[in-house]
N, CA, C and O atoms as CSV, one atom per row, in Angstrom:
chain,resi,resn,atom,element,x,y,z
A,1,MET,N,N,-60.624,66.980,-14.750
A,1,MET,CA,C,-60.366,65.670,-14.044
A,1,MET,C,C,-59.217,64.897,-14.655
A,1,MET,O,O,-58.492,64.254,-13.896
A,2,GLU,N,N,-58.987,64.901,-15.942
A,2,GLU,CA,C,-57.844,64.232,-16.531
A,2,GLU,C,C,-56.520,64.666,-15.756
A,2,GLU,O,O,-55.721,63.810,-15.377
A,3,SER,N,N,-56.351,65.800,-15.572
A,3,SER,CA,C,-55.170,66.440,-14.884
A,3,SER,C,C,-54.886,65.696,-13.646
A,3,SER,O,O,-53.755,65.375,-13.281
A,4,ARG,N,N,-56.216,65.387,-12.890
A,4,ARG,CA,C,-56.067,64.770,-11.488
A,4,ARG,C,C,-55.746,63.284,-11.562
A,4,ARG,O,O,-55.167,62.764,-10.608
A,5,LYS,N,N,-56.030,62.678,-12.462
A,5,LYS,CA,C,-55.437,61.128,-12.652
A,5,LYS,C,C,-54.003,61.236,-12.915
A,5,LYS,O,O,-53.380,62.018,-13.632
A,6,LYS,N,N,-53.570,60.139,-12.067
A,6,LYS,CA,C,-52.216,59.982,-12.046
A,6,LYS,C,C,-51.881,58.858,-13.104
A,6,LYS,O,O,-52.347,57.719,-13.093
A,7,ARG,N,N,-51.055,59.344,-13.952
A,7,ARG,CA,C,-50.663,58.325,-15.003
A,7,ARG,C,C,-49.709,57.169,-14.390
A,7,ARG,O,O,-48.762,57.419,-13.645
A,8,ARG,N,N,-50.032,56.060,-14.745
A,8,ARG,CA,C,-49.217,54.912,-14.123
A,8,ARG,C,C,-48.039,54.710,-15.023
A,8,ARG,O,O,-48.179,54.385,-16.202
A,9,SER,N,N,-46.751,54.926,-14.395
A,9,SER,CA,C,-45.663,54.479,-15.423
A,9,SER,C,C,-45.018,53.217,-14.937
A,9,SER,O,O,-45.193,52.736,-13.817
A,10,PHE,N,N,-44.170,52.670,-15.991
A,10,PHE,CA,C,-43.459,51.399,-15.496
A,10,PHE,C,C,-42.485,51.614,-14.564
A,10,PHE,O,O,-41.655,52.508,-14.730
A,11,ASN,N,N,-42.483,50.883,-13.574
A,11,ASN,CA,C,-41.552,50.968,-12.491
A,11,ASN,C,C,-40.103,50.251,-12.639
A,11,ASN,O,O,-39.969,49.188,-12.033
A,12,TYR,N,N,-39.251,50.634,-13.226
A,12,TYR,CA,C,-38.060,49.962,-13.575
A,12,TYR,C,C,-37.290,49.591,-12.265
A,12,TYR,O,O,-36.577,48.587,-12.242
A,13,PHE,N,N,-37.443,50.444,-11.116
A,13,PHE,CA,C,-36.614,49.838,-10.110
A,13,PHE,C,C,-37.190,48.610,-9.669
A,13,PHE,O,O,-36.388,47.693,-9.491
A,14,ALA,N,N,-38.328,48.395,-9.464
A,14,ALA,CA,C,-38.952,47.167,-9.191
A,14,ALA,C,C,-38.402,45.987,-10.041
A,14,ALA,O,O,-37.954,44.954,-9.544
A,15,LEU,N,N,-38.469,46.202,-11.149
A,15,LEU,CA,C,-37.957,45.241,-12.114
A,15,LEU,C,C,-36.436,44.936,-12.029
A,15,LEU,O,O,-35.997,43.791,-12.136
A,16,VAL,N,N,-35.665,46.023,-11.831
A,16,VAL,CA,C,-34.521,45.750,-11.481
A,16,VAL,C,C,-34.153,44.865,-10.171
A,16,VAL,O,O,-33.331,43.950,-10.162
A,17,MET,N,N,-34.831,45.263,-9.196
A,17,MET,CA,C,-34.827,44.579,-7.919
A,17,MET,C,C,-35.218,43.110,-8.027
A,17,MET,O,O,-34.568,42.274,-7.400
A,18,VAL,N,N,-36.230,42.764,-8.778
A,18,VAL,CA,C,-36.616,41.260,-9.099
A,18,VAL,C,C,-35.521,40.560,-9.786
A,18,VAL,O,O,-35.204,39.402,-9.516
A,19,PHE,N,N,-34.955,41.279,-10.671
A,19,PHE,CA,C,-33.806,40.470,-11.382
A,19,PHE,C,C,-32.532,40.411,-10.513
A,19,PHE,O,O,-31.745,39.480,-10.686
A,20,VAL,N,N,-32.294,41.359,-9.589
A,20,VAL,CA,C,-31.198,41.006,-8.592
A,20,VAL,C,C,-31.290,40.045,-7.671
A,20,VAL,O,O,-30.433,39.196,-7.421
A,21,ILE,N,N,-32.512,40.204,-7.082
A,21,ILE,CA,C,-32.989,39.104,-6.148
A,21,ILE,C,C,-33.045,37.841,-6.784
A,21,ILE,O,O,-32.585,36.925,-6.103
A,22,GLY,N,N,-33.562,37.483,-8.112
A,22,GLY,CA,C,-33.408,36.326,-8.724
A,22,GLY,C,C,-32.093,35.703,-8.970
A,22,GLY,O,O,-31.815,34.512,-8.828
A,23,TYR,N,N,-31.212,36.798,-9.412
A,23,TYR,CA,C,-29.818,36.459,-9.723
A,23,TYR,C,C,-29.214,35.767,-8.405
A,23,TYR,O,O,-28.791,34.615,-8.500
A,24,PHE,N,N,-29.165,36.435,-7.195
A,24,PHE,CA,C,-28.630,36.259,-6.073
A,24,PHE,C,C,-29.295,34.827,-5.626
A,24,PHE,O,O,-28.607,33.874,-5.260
A,25,ALA,N,N,-30.691,34.805,-5.703
A,25,ALA,CA,C,-31.127,33.448,-5.278
A,25,ALA,C,C,-30.608,32.229,-6.160
A,25,ALA,O,O,-30.302,31.179,-5.596
A,26,PHE,N,N,-30.507,32.359,-7.515
A,26,PHE,CA,C,-30.029,31.355,-8.334
A,26,PHE,C,C,-28.439,31.082,-7.887
A,26,PHE,O,O,-28.018,29.925,-7.905
A,27,ARG,N,N,-27.715,32.008,-7.550
A,27,ARG,CA,C,-26.380,31.778,-7.224
A,27,ARG,C,C,-26.153,31.073,-5.713
A,27,ARG,O,O,-25.146,30.416,-5.446
A,28,LEU,N,N,-27.114,31.286,-4.890
A,28,LEU,CA,C,-27.117,30.880,-3.633
A,28,LEU,C,C,-27.603,29.156,-3.695
A,28,LEU,O,O,-27.155,28.243,-3.001
A,29,VAL,N,N,-28.556,29.095,-4.661
A,29,VAL,CA,C,-28.904,27.560,-4.762
A,29,VAL,C,C,-27.549,26.832,-5.467
A,29,VAL,O,O,-27.066,25.785,-5.037
A,30,GLY,N,N,-27.098,27.475,-6.466
A,30,GLY,CA,C,-25.947,26.701,-7.192
A,30,GLY,C,C,-24.887,26.504,-6.184
A,30,GLY,O,O,-24.307,25.419,-6.235
A,31,GLN,N,N,-24.507,27.386,-5.235
A,31,GLN,CA,C,-23.636,27.189,-4.298
A,31,GLN,C,C,-23.693,26.054,-3.258
A,31,GLN,O,O,-22.743,25.395,-2.836
A,32,GLN,N,N,-25.314,25.933,-2.847
A,32,GLN,CA,C,-25.645,24.958,-2.032
A,32,GLN,C,C,-25.624,23.553,-2.649
A,32,GLN,O,O,-25.325,22.554,-1.994
A,33,VAL,N,N,-25.976,23.535,-4.018
A,33,VAL,CA,C,-25.811,22.112,-4.648
A,33,VAL,C,C,-24.277,21.768,-4.748
A,33,VAL,O,O,-23.961,20.579,-4.745
A,34,HIS,N,N,-23.408,22.639,-4.826
A,34,HIS,CA,C,-21.888,22.621,-5.133
A,34,HIS,C,C,-21.339,21.951,-3.596
A,34,HIS,O,O,-20.658,20.936,-3.450
A,35,LEU,N,N,-21.843,22.818,-2.589
A,35,LEU,CA,C,-21.356,22.080,-1.247
A,35,LEU,C,C,-21.791,20.900,-1.093
A,35,LEU,O,O,-20.959,20.078,-0.707
A,36,GLN,N,N,-23.014,20.488,-1.302
A,36,GLN,CA,C,-23.494,19.167,-1.102
A,36,GLN,C,C,-22.906,18.221,-1.813
A,36,GLN,O,O,-22.763,17.103,-1.319
A,37,GLN,N,N,-22.497,18.489,-3.005
A,37,GLN,CA,C,-21.523,17.553,-3.823
A,37,GLN,C,C,-20.165,17.363,-3.132
A,37,GLN,O,O,-19.617,16.261,-3.110
A,38,ILE,N,N,-19.603,18.521,-2.535
A,38,ILE,CA,C,-18.361,18.446,-2.029
A,38,ILE,C,C,-18.458,17.555,-0.629
A,38,ILE,O,O,-17.511,16.827,-0.330
A,39,ALA,N,N,-19.434,17.624,0.074
A,39,ALA,CA,C,-19.742,16.932,1.252
A,39,ALA,C,C,-19.836,15.484,0.920
A,39,ALA,O,O,-19.235,14.675,1.626
A,40,GLU,N,N,-20.526,15.104,-0.077
A,40,GLU,CA,C,-20.625,13.513,-0.526
A,40,GLU,C,C,-19.200,13.146,-0.924
A,40,GLU,O,O,-18.754,12.067,-0.533
A,41,ASP,N,N,-18.499,13.907,-1.622
A,41,ASP,CA,C,-17.341,13.449,-2.066
A,41,ASP,C,C,-16.243,13.317,-0.683
A,41,ASP,O,O,-15.356,12.467,-0.596
A,42,GLN,N,N,-16.492,14.171,0.146
A,42,GLN,CA,C,-15.593,14.163,1.486
A,42,GLN,C,C,-15.888,12.895,1.978
A,42,GLN,O,O,-14.951,12.158,2.285
A,43,ALA,N,N,-17.279,12.446,2.128
A,43,ALA,CA,C,-17.889,11.063,2.832
A,43,ALA,C,C,-17.168,9.980,2.203
A,43,ALA,O,O,-16.589,9.188,2.946
A,44,VAL,N,N,-17.113,9.824,0.996
A,44,VAL,CA,C,-16.579,8.655,0.039
A,44,VAL,C,C,-14.991,8.701,0.304
A,44,VAL,O,O,-14.348,7.654,0.392
A,45,ALA,N,N,-14.431,9.891,0.419
A,45,ALA,CA,C,-12.916,9.961,0.636
A,45,ALA,C,C,-12.687,9.408,2.082
A,45,ALA,O,O,-11.808,8.557,2.217
A,46,ASP,N,N,-13.389,9.811,3.155
A,46,ASP,CA,C,-13.299,9.392,4.343
A,46,ASP,C,C,-13.461,7.716,4.529
A,46,ASP,O,O,-12.705,6.976,5.158
A,47,ALA,N,N,-14.514,7.404,3.888
A,47,ALA,CA,C,-14.702,5.970,3.742
A,47,ALA,C,C,-13.593,5.069,3.171
A,47,ALA,O,O,-13.330,3.966,3.649
A,48,ARG,N,N,-12.995,5.583,2.172
A,48,ARG,CA,C,-11.720,4.884,1.513
A,48,ARG,C,C,-10.649,5.015,2.445
A,48,ARG,O,O,-9.945,4.018,2.607
A,49,LEU,N,N,-10.369,6.119,3.133
A,49,LEU,CA,C,-9.290,6.453,4.015
A,49,LEU,C,C,-9.505,5.303,5.245
A,49,LEU,O,O,-8.577,4.556,5.553
A,50,ALA,N,N,-10.600,5.249,5.800
A,50,ALA,CA,C,-10.919,4.462,6.712
A,50,ALA,C,C,-10.558,2.948,6.527
A,50,ALA,O,O,-9.995,2.300,7.410
A,51,ALA,N,N,-10.957,2.388,5.200
A,51,ALA,CA,C,-10.669,1.113,4.679
A,51,ALA,C,C,-9.227,0.918,4.561
A,51,ALA,O,O,-8.698,-0.107,4.991
A,52,ALA,N,N,-8.493,1.960,3.936
A,52,ALA,CA,C,-7.048,1.764,3.576
A,52,ALA,C,C,-6.106,1.813,5.137
A,52,ALA,O,O,-4.990,1.303,5.234
A,53,GLN,N,N,-6.739,2.452,6.155
A,53,GLN,CA,C,-5.985,2.402,7.241
A,53,GLN,C,C,-6.271,1.050,8.048
A,53,GLN,O,O,-5.384,0.481,8.686
A,54,ALA,N,N,-7.559,0.595,7.964
A,54,ALA,CA,C,-7.571,-0.794,8.456
A,54,ALA,C,C,-6.779,-1.777,7.600
A,54,ALA,O,O,-6.134,-2.618,8.225
A,55,GLU,N,N,-6.727,-1.802,6.337
A,55,GLU,CA,C,-5.822,-2.679,5.548
A,55,GLU,C,C,-4.416,-2.617,6.064
A,55,GLU,O,O,-3.767,-3.593,6.441
A,56,ASN,N,N,-3.981,-1.277,6.043
A,56,ASN,CA,C,-2.713,-1.079,6.603
A,56,ASN,C,C,-2.384,-1.676,7.892
A,56,ASN,O,O,-1.318,-2.267,8.062
A,57,GLU,N,N,-3.261,-1.542,8.804
A,57,GLU,CA,C,-3.198,-2.148,10.224
A,57,GLU,C,C,-3.058,-3.621,10.134
A,57,GLU,O,O,-2.133,-4.187,10.715
A,58,ALA,N,N,-3.986,-4.305,9.390
A,58,ALA,CA,C,-3.693,-5.715,9.034
A,58,ALA,C,C,-2.572,-6.172,8.414
A,58,ALA,O,O,-2.150,-7.291,8.705
A,59,LEU,N,N,-1.944,-5.406,7.504
A,59,LEU,CA,C,-0.692,-5.722,6.863
A,59,LEU,C,C,0.313,-5.734,7.770
A,59,LEU,O,O,1.111,-6.671,7.781
A,60,LYS,N,N,0.423,-4.523,8.796
A,60,LYS,CA,C,1.569,-4.457,9.752
A,60,LYS,C,C,1.508,-5.631,10.594
A,60,LYS,O,O,2.525,-6.189,11.007
A,61,GLN,N,N,0.022,-6.117,10.926
A,61,GLN,CA,C,0.175,-7.285,11.846
A,61,GLN,C,C,0.696,-8.446,11.073
A,61,GLN,O,O,1.467,-9.273,11.560
A,62,GLU,N,N,0.322,-8.474,10.044
A,62,GLU,CA,C,0.913,-9.800,9.156
A,62,GLU,C,C,2.396,-9.759,9.005
A,62,GLU,O,O,3.071,-10.780,9.134
A,63,LYS,N,N,2.908,-8.600,8.736
A,63,LYS,CA,C,4.196,-8.310,8.696
A,63,LYS,C,C,4.871,-8.653,10.147
A,63,LYS,O,O,5.903,-9.324,10.152
A,64,ALA,N,N,4.398,-8.280,11.167
A,64,ALA,CA,C,4.808,-8.758,12.803
A,64,ALA,C,C,4.696,-10.241,12.683
A,64,ALA,O,O,5.746,-10.851,12.880
A,65,ASN,N,N,3.737,-10.875,12.426
A,65,ASN,CA,C,3.520,-12.242,12.560
A,65,ASN,C,C,4.709,-12.952,11.847
A,65,ASN,O,O,5.354,-13.858,12.376
A,66,LEU,N,N,4.957,-12.432,10.524
A,66,LEU,CA,C,5.955,-13.163,9.804
A,66,LEU,C,C,7.298,-13.221,10.459
A,66,LEU,O,O,8.141,-14.017,10.047
A,67,GLN,N,N,7.527,-12.447,11.420
A,67,GLN,CA,C,8.836,-12.537,11.993
A,67,GLN,C,C,8.860,-13.504,12.966
A,67,GLN,O,O,9.963,-13.798,13.427
A,68,ASP,N,N,7.740,-14.141,13.435
A,68,ASP,CA,C,7.760,-15.255,14.250
A,68,ASP,C,C,7.845,-16.520,13.487
A,68,ASP,O,O,7.004,-16.774,12.625
A,69,LEU,N,N,8.929,-17.417,13.792
A,69,LEU,CA,C,8.923,-18.620,13.015
A,69,LEU,C,C,7.885,-19.751,13.241
A,69,LEU,O,O,7.779,-20.673,12.432
A,70,SER,N,N,7.136,-19.663,14.339
A,70,SER,CA,C,6.134,-20.637,14.683
A,70,SER,C,C,4.972,-20.502,13.748
A,70,SER,O,O,4.326,-21.431,13.263
A,71,TYR,N,N,4.758,-18.964,13.522
A,71,TYR,CA,C,3.675,-18.547,12.645
A,71,TYR,C,C,4.039,-18.943,11.235
A,71,TYR,O,O,3.199,-19.482,10.515
A,72,VAL,N,N,5.126,-18.720,10.866
A,72,VAL,CA,C,5.455,-19.138,9.349
A,72,VAL,C,C,5.168,-20.592,9.063
A,72,VAL,O,O,4.503,-20.999,8.110
A,73,GLU,N,N,5.860,-21.479,10.183
A,73,GLU,CA,C,5.644,-22.966,9.951
A,73,GLU,C,C,4.076,-23.096,10.092
A,73,GLU,O,O,3.526,-23.706,9.175
A,74,LYS,N,N,3.434,-22.706,10.910
A,74,LYS,CA,C,1.905,-22.981,10.537
A,74,LYS,C,C,1.324,-22.580,9.533
A,74,LYS,O,O,0.360,-23.249,9.159
A,75,ILE,N,N,1.651,-21.529,8.863
A,75,ILE,CA,C,1.200,-20.964,7.360
A,75,ILE,C,C,1.734,-22.019,6.567
A,75,ILE,O,O,0.911,-22.671,5.925
A,76,ALA,N,N,3.095,-22.366,6.461
A,76,ALA,CA,C,3.430,-23.410,5.682
A,76,ALA,C,C,2.905,-24.769,5.792
A,76,ALA,O,O,2.930,-25.451,4.767
A,77,ARG,N,N,2.480,-25.226,6.761
A,77,ARG,CA,C,1.845,-26.482,6.919
A,77,ARG,C,C,0.423,-26.356,6.507
A,77,ARG,O,O,-0.054,-27.237,5.792
A,78,GLU,N,N,-0.282,-25.371,6.877
A,78,GLU,CA,C,-1.680,-25.295,6.618
A,78,GLU,C,C,-1.987,-24.904,5.201
A,78,GLU,O,O,-2.899,-25.500,4.628
A,79,GLU,N,N,-1.360,-24.023,4.620
A,79,GLU,CA,C,-1.858,-23.240,3.425
A,79,GLU,C,C,-1.104,-24.017,2.214
A,79,GLU,O,O,-1.640,-24.268,1.135
A,80,LEU,N,N,0.206,-24.352,2.565
A,80,LEU,CA,C,1.140,-24.912,1.379
A,80,LEU,C,C,1.324,-26.384,1.333
A,80,LEU,O,O,1.725,-26.941,0.312
A,81,GLY,N,N,0.999,-27.106,2.570
A,81,GLY,CA,C,1.007,-28.438,2.756
A,81,GLY,C,C,2.396,-28.985,2.773
A,81,GLY,O,O,2.693,-30.088,2.315
A,82,MET,N,N,3.285,-28.091,3.368
A,82,MET,CA,C,4.569,-28.502,3.516
A,82,MET,C,C,4.689,-29.268,4.900
A,82,MET,O,O,3.882,-29.114,5.817
A,83,THR,N,N,5.845,-30.155,4.946
A,83,THR,CA,C,6.150,-30.921,6.213
A,83,THR,C,C,7.538,-30.877,6.505
A,83,THR,O,O,8.343,-30.377,5.720
A,84,ARG,N,N,7.886,-31.419,7.691
A,84,ARG,CA,C,9.308,-31.390,8.129
A,84,ARG,C,C,9.870,-32.467,7.441
A,84,ARG,O,O,9.127,-33.200,6.790
A,85,GLN,N,N,11.114,-32.678,7.489
A,85,GLN,CA,C,11.832,-33.674,7.071
A,85,GLN,C,C,11.621,-34.929,7.925
A,85,GLN,O,O,11.838,-34.925,9.137
A,86,GLY,N,N,11.181,-36.029,7.235
A,86,GLY,CA,C,10.740,-37.236,7.975
A,86,GLY,C,C,9.340,-37.400,8.156
A,86,GLY,O,O,8.825,-38.511,8.283
A,87,GLU,N,N,8.667,-36.260,8.173
A,87,GLU,CA,C,7.117,-36.527,8.226
A,87,GLU,C,C,6.551,-36.755,7.014
A,87,GLU,O,O,7.037,-36.404,5.939
A,88,LEU,N,N,5.231,-37.512,7.219
A,88,LEU,CA,C,4.456,-37.863,6.201
A,88,LEU,C,C,3.169,-37.112,6.124
A,88,LEU,O,O,2.404,-37.139,7.088
A,89,PRO,N,N,2.857,-36.388,4.953
A,89,PRO,CA,C,1.820,-35.644,4.792
A,89,PRO,C,C,0.289,-36.265,4.970
A,89,PRO,O,O,0.031,-37.334,4.418
A,90,TYR,N,N,-0.608,-35.650,5.664
A,90,TYR,CA,C,-1.601,-36.527,5.696
A,90,TYR,C,C,-2.996,-35.535,4.998
A,90,TYR,O,O,-3.156,-34.325,5.159
A,91,THR,N,N,-3.707,-36.294,4.362
A,91,THR,CA,C,-4.581,-35.607,3.430
A,91,THR,C,C,-5.894,-36.262,3.471
A,91,THR,O,O,-5.937,-37.492,3.504
A,92,GLU,N,N,-6.906,-35.603,3.473
A,92,GLU,CA,C,-8.166,-36.521,3.658
A,92,GLU,C,C,-8.551,-37.036,2.490
A,92,GLU,O,O,-8.170,-36.486,1.457
A,93,ALA,N,N,-9.379,-38.185,2.439
A,93,ALA,CA,C,-9.633,-38.786,1.030
A,93,ALA,C,C,-10.605,-37.909,0.240
A,93,ALA,O,O,-10.586,-37.871,-0.990
A,94,GLY,N,N,-11.434,-37.224,0.977
A,94,GLY,CA,C,-12.474,-36.213,0.255
A,94,GLY,C,C,-11.886,-35.113,-0.582
A,94,GLY,O,O,-12.526,-34.611,-1.506
A,95,LYS,N,N,-10.582,-34.708,-0.241
A,95,LYS,CA,C,-10.158,-33.525,-0.857
A,95,LYS,C,C,-9.355,-33.802,-2.031
A,95,LYS,O,O,-8.896,-32.874,-2.698
């Protein structure tokens, strides 16, 4: 009867396959984490680019406005308190 019993041997092929599948699963998860980080970095870079482009447009508009003498006069009067020759500056008492 003992000859009929099949002796169980260790299945090395199954062990190797488990390790191979585990290795590729580990690599896949690592790549997904890396791609997620790259996507987040891309979103931050896109936001910074949009902000820089908006600031650039505002600066271009300011540069164009500075070519207009009436705008320059307005800024000089409002922000710097300058007046034309012969004018008296008006200031509020509360300031």
